[in-house]
C-alpha positions, 0 to 999 in steps of 0.5 A, a space after each residue: 506544489 504547495 503542502 499545507 496541514 491541509 493537503 491529502 496525504 495520499 495525494 502528496 504521495 501518488 505526485 512523488 512516492 518518495 515523499 513516503 519516507 517523510 510520513 514513514 518517519 512520523 508513523 503516518 499511514 499513507 496508504 490505508 490511510 492515505 485519503 486524510 489531510 496532514 493535519 487529521 493524520 498528525 493528530 491521530 498520531 498525537 504530533 505536536 503542532 512543531 512536529 507537524 509543521 517541520 515534517 510539512 516543510 520537509 515535504 515542501 522542501 522535497 518537492 523544491 528539490 526534486 524534479 518531477 520527472 525523476 518519478 513515474 507518474 502513475 496518475 497518467 497511465 491509462 487504467 488498463 495499463 495500470 492494472 497491468 503494472 500492478 499485477 505484473 509487479 506486486 501481485 506476481 512479487 507477493 505470489 513469488 515470495 510469500 513461500 520463500 519467506 515463510 521457509 525462512 520464518 520456519 527456519 529462524 523460529 525452530 533455531 530461535 524460537 526459545 531465545 526470541 518467543 516473538 517470532 512465532 507470533 510473526 510467523 503465524 502473523 504473516 502466514 494468516 495476512 498472506 494468505 488473506 492477501 492472496 484471496 483478495 488479489 484474487 478477487 480483484 483480478 475476477 472481478 474488480 479489475 475486469 470492470 475498470 478495464 471495461 470501464 476504461 474501454 468504453 471511456 476509449 471507444 465512447 460507448 455506454 456501459 450498464 450498471 453492474 451487478 454489484 450496484 456501483 464500483 465503490 462497493 467491491 473498492 469499499 470492500 477492498 479497503 477494508 481488506 487494505 486496512 486489515 493487511 496494513 495492520 497486520 504488518 505494523 504488529 510484525 514490524 513492532 514485534 521485529 523491533 521495525 526488523 532489526 536482527 538481534 545480537 544472536 541472529 545468524 545469517 537466516 535470521 537477517 535475510 529473514 527479516 530482510 525479505 520481510 522489510 521488502 515485502 512490507 515495503 512493496 505492499 505500502 507501494 502496492 496498496 498505495 497505487 490502488 487505494 489513492 491512484 486506481 481506484 479514485 480515479 475509477 470511481 471518478 470514471 464510472 461515474 462520468 460514464 454512468 452519467 453520459 
């Protein structure tokens, strides 16, 4: 594929998630802001024309060198299977890691908070963001995901569907997008406060583990949101439109 300034960031990452590292290098949001062109993203981040050209060149070189078979193409998965994957891999991960990270953050704030006041802010942001994230996931699991599975089954069984109580799937997806934006902004703040999860010179092993877990959580959240915003939600909107017009 040939990448240009008009190519959509989310579509590129959907082709191969490893390209996310290139966009992250330029501080371009590929999950919450995934449906913008490279040109729009560069303008937003005030990236120079020269650096924008370098970015595009890097992405094209990546696709020239990497075979598509090396990366799982989630766009080809049935929607119900993709939902099961997201719930198992990402929702399950979030629920398992939150209490562990909270415990580590409490420990390092207690031990190092006097010399590192940013730890209190990081701890507060993480707790607030993850409380919202857990509620967000439950809404997906109880409302949005079952409806998408219903759409998937209707397509497979060639049966008609009725208009849902929320009118169109675009309505709950719009709300989910807003909440994804909130989570993305929360972790951008945490990354900034922690100097991109860099343990300070006086940090102990617990400090390093806490920041390592935070970074891993952040990276998983980006992949999690990417799969929903740029693949699952886009395909679900298209499928609903197809079925309601049938």
